[in-house]
N, C-alpha and C positions, 0 to 999 in steps of 0.2 A: 504494500500500500504506500503510495507516494506521500512524502512529508508535506510538500507544498502543493496544494490543490487549487489555489486561487492567487492571482496576482494582487488581490486586495490584502493578502496575508503579509503585510509589511507595515512599517511605521509611517504614520501620517506625515511626519516631517520630510520623508523622502519624496512624497508626492508634492508637497508645497515647495520644496527646493527645486524639484524637476520642472515645475511650471515656471519658476523664476529663471532657471537656466534656459529653458526653451525660448523665453521672451528676450533675454538679455545676452546670453552667451551661447548661441546655438552652434557655433563653429569651434568652441574651445575643446581641446583634448586633455585628458587627465590619466593618471595612473594611480591605482590603489594597491595596497599590499596587506595580506593577512598576517596576523601574529597570534600565537597562543602563549601566554605568559607563565602558565603553570603546569602544562601537560604536553606530552608528545603524542600527537594524534596521527594514527597510521592507516585509517580505514579508507584508503584511496578509492578502491573500486566502488564501494558503497556510496561514498560521497559523489563520485563522478556520475554514477547512475542517476542519483537524485538531481544533480545539476542539469544533466541532459534532459530529464523530464521537465524541469523548470523552464527550459528553453522551448518547450512545446506549447506553453500556456499562452492564452490571450485573455484579455478582459471580456467577460460575458456581458450581454446586453443589460441585464438587471444591475450589474456592477457599474456599468457606465451610467445608467440612470441614477443610481445612488450618488455617484461622484458629481454628476451634473446638478444635483439638488443642493450642493454646498455652494453658497453664494459667491465666494471669492475664487473658486476654480472656474476659469474662463472657458468659453466655448471652443476656442482653437486648441487649448490644452486637452480638453475632453476628447476632441476629435483625434488628436495625436495618440491618446491612450487607446482609442478604439482600434487603431492600427498597430499598436505597439506589440513587439515580441522580442525577447532577449536574443541577442546574436551570440552564439557560442564561441565565435572566433575571438571575441574580446576577453574571454576568460581562459587562463591556462592553469592547469592543476597538475602538480607533480609531487613525488615523494622524495624527501631528503632523508638519508639514512640516519643522520644525526638529529635533525630538527623536526622530523615528521612531515606532514603535508604542507605544501607551499601553494598559495593561491595568489595569482597575479591578474589584475584586471586593468586593461588599458584600451582606450578608445575615446570616441566623442563623449563629452560629459553627459549630454542628454541621453545617450544610448547606454551608458554604464551606471548611472547614478542609482538606479533601482536594484542593482545586484546585491548590495551590501546586506540588507536585512534578511532576505530569504536564504542567502548563502550561509550566513552565520547561523540561522535557525536550523538549516540542514546539518551543518557540522555539529551543532550542539545536540541535536536529537540522535544523530548517528552515534556520537560519542556515548550518549546516555544509554542507548540500546546495548552497547557493548561493555559498558563499565558498571552497570547496576548489577553487580554480581553477589552471589552468596559466598560464604566462606569456602565452599567447594569449588568456586571458580566458574560456576554456571550462571548465565544470565537469569535474573529473577525480577521481572518487571512488577509482579504482584507484590513482592516485598518492598520495592521502592515506592510503589503507589500507596501501599498501606502506610509507610512512613510519611509520605507527602500529605496524605489525608490527615494524619495525626498532627503534623506540624501546622497545616493550614487551620485546623480547628483551634489550635493554641493561639494563632494570630487573630482569628475572628473573636475568640473569647477575650483576648487582651483588649481589643478595641471596644467590644460590646460592654465590658465592665467600665471602661473609662467614659463611655457615652452615658451609661446609666447613672454614674456618679457625678456627671457634669464637669469632668476634668479636662475635656478637650473642646471648649466652645469654638465654633467656626473651623474646626479641623477639616481638611479635605485632602484627598490623595487620588492618584490615578495609577493604573498599571502601565509600566513601560518595559515589560520583560520579554518581548518577542525574541530578541536576538540571542538570548542565552537560556531559553526555556527548556524544560525537560522534554516536552513533546507538545505537538499541536493539540492533541486530545486533552492533555492535562491542563494546558493553558485555557482551553474552552471551559473546562469544569471550574477552574478558578474564577473566571469572569462571571459565570453563572452564579456561583456561590456569593461572590462579592455584591453582585447586583441584588440578589435576594435579601442579603443581610443589611446592606448599607446604602442602597440607592433609594432616594436621591440625597440622603442626609450628608454622608461624607465621601462616598465613592463617586467621583465626578466623571470618570471616563477611562478610556484605554487608548494607548498609542496605536494599537493594532486595528487597522481599518476594517478588515473582515469581521472581527469580533464586535467592533462598534456597530457595524451594519446589522449583524445577527441579533445583537441584544439591544438595539436601539439606544446606544450610548453615544456620547460625544467623542469624536476622534480627537486625540490630544497630540499637539506637537507644532513646532514652528521651524526653526533652523537647527542644524547640527554643525559640528566643527568644520566640516568640509566647505561650508559656504564662506566662512571667513578665511580659511586656509587658501582657497582658490584665489581670493582677491589679492593675496600676496604677490601674484604674478599677473594680475589683470589690470594694473594701473601703472602710472608713471613712477610713483614713489611707494616703496614698501611701507614707509612711515605713515602713509595715508590709507593703508589697506583696510583697517577696521572701519574707519569712517566711510570708505567707499562701499564696503559690504553692507553696513547699516543703512546707508542712503539708498542703495539699490533695492534693498528689501522693502524699505518704506515706500518707494516709488511703485513697486509691484503690488503691495497689499494695502496701501492707502489707509492705514489704521487698523486693519485686521492683523492677527498673528503677531502681537506686539511684545513678545518676550525675547530679549536679546541675550545671546550666549556670551558669557563674560570672561572665559579663561583661555582663549586660544593662544594668546601671548601673555597670559597671567592677568589676574584681576587688577593689579596696580596700573599696568599699562592700559588696560581696558577703561578704567575709570578716568584716566587722563584724557582719553578720546571721547568718553561719554559725557559730553558737555551739556549745557542747558538745553540746547536744541534737541539733542537725542534723548535726554532725560525726560523732556516734555513729550516728545514724539512717541516713545515706547512705553508700554504699560508696566514694564518691570524687567528684571534680569534673572538669569538662571545660573545657579551654582552647580559645577560638575567636577571640581577637584580642589584639593587643599582643605584647610581648616574651615568648616562651615560656619562656626560661630564668629570668628574674626571677619570672615567675608561679609556676613550679614551686618555686623556692626559697622564696617566700613561703607557698605552700601547705604545704610540709613544715614550715616554721617554725611555721605556725599549728597544725598537728596536734601538734607538740612542745609548744607553749605550753599546749595543752589537755590534755596528758598522754596523748595517743593516739599509739601507735606508727605512724608513717607507712607502715611495711611492711605494715600490715593494711589500708591504704587504696589507692585508685587515682588516678592522674592520667591523663586521656585527652586527647590532643592532636588537634585537627581543623582547625587554621587554615592552609589553603593549603599543606599539607605536600608535599614530595617525599620520596623514600626516603632521600636523603642527609641531609636535615635530621632526619628521624625517627630514623635510626640515630645521628646525633650526639647527639640528646636522650636516646636510650636509653643510650648509653655514658656519658653524664654522670650520669644519675639512677637507673639500674636497681638499684643497691645500696641506694637510699634509700627508694623507694616503688614500688609496682606500676605498670606503664606499659602503655598501649595507644595505638595510633595509627590515625586514620581518614584514608585517602588518597582524595582526591576528583578534582578536575579533571585533575591531572597524570597520573592513571592512566587516566581514561576519555575524555579529550579532548586528548591530546598527539599531534597529527597533522601537525605542521609548519606549522600556521596558528594564529594567536592566537585562542583561544576567546572568546566574549562573556562579560563579567563581569555576569551577570544575577542578580537577586534579586526575590523578592516578599515584602514585609514588612507586618505589621500596622501601620496608622497610626491606627486608632480602635477603641475598644471602648465599646459602649453610647453611641455618639454623642460620646464625649470622646476627646481625643488621647492616644496612648501613644507611647513612644519607646524606642529602643535606643541607649544611650550606652555603647558598649563601650570597650575599651582602645586602640582605634585611632581617632584623631580624625576621620578621613575617612569613617567608617562610620555616623555619626549619620543616622538616617532618621526624619524627623517633619515634618509640614507646619505645625506650630505652634511657632515659635521661642520664644514666651513660655512654653510648657509645658516645652520643653527647658531653659530657664533656671531655671524653678521646680524641675524634677526635679534639676538639678545642685545647686541650693541645698539641697534636702531631703537629698540624699545626700552633701553636702560634696565635690562634684567641682569642681575648679578648671578 
């Protein structure tokens, strides 16, 4: 049974970025690279078979109708998706004896941007199928699912108790766990359970477009790192790349999707660029690396310094959260700024076995290097150390 059955089985931010790319950068070429930071994944044949199947899929008519109902997705983009199909020639998969599988994606940005999420979901599920083992070494999905049900019940109980006792006023969260989920079937059961228990009170939606459609939830997402990374090679000056990325986004969406990602070259450099114009223009900012408490303090101080009431803006947290950490952040800051939390792997792949820490990141744009230098030093991903040094110098990153 195929892992990916629908092209809607992706994160909403990939579609929103794809529309912006189609309208603004249709001729730009990019390169992405896969990395697994904690495991050696070797299931080449299985993964390749699933990717081959992915490349046979097309958007179905009811899926096109669903996307067309979203006001800020424009007619020409919808018609592009009606014709869209993954081109297998843009993705190369190989097995390295030392590092495990290697995935390289290279081609037009508009033709490759949608690869990331379903490919990661495929790798994660194939890994889960083969690694959810008993002590005897045999795959035991029933044991893993039983553990997952137990842990999910604990999470639901934790939130239910806090709601009953009034400890989390205005708390809200969304699922963002497609990329590293245990399986598509398990992901579906999680969303069904969360909707039943917490909708519409605190569960506000999911980044997964197919599940948003299925369960009549809000699809969640705006931009990811690649949007700002690409702009490092799309303008005359790298020092203006963040401003160019934010301006281009604002021109595309005209007030919709107003959460800005803050850590592509570190939050300090971001806030220097996030001046009064952008602070008024965007609804808030997203935290995705580094110390979450100090980030939020600095964001609130930044709004105060600009003369903007932080309570009119939002801070969105998405960096490896569990519910305990999200609740702690909420209780610390909910009286100061609007808050929202994206819960990922700990929600969709907490099954009693360590999930793979997998990413696919842009490493080149128009044949030139790009980099993400976030607030966690271990997350720099770029194949050109000289470019990383130059970027740090430009943005005054120590």
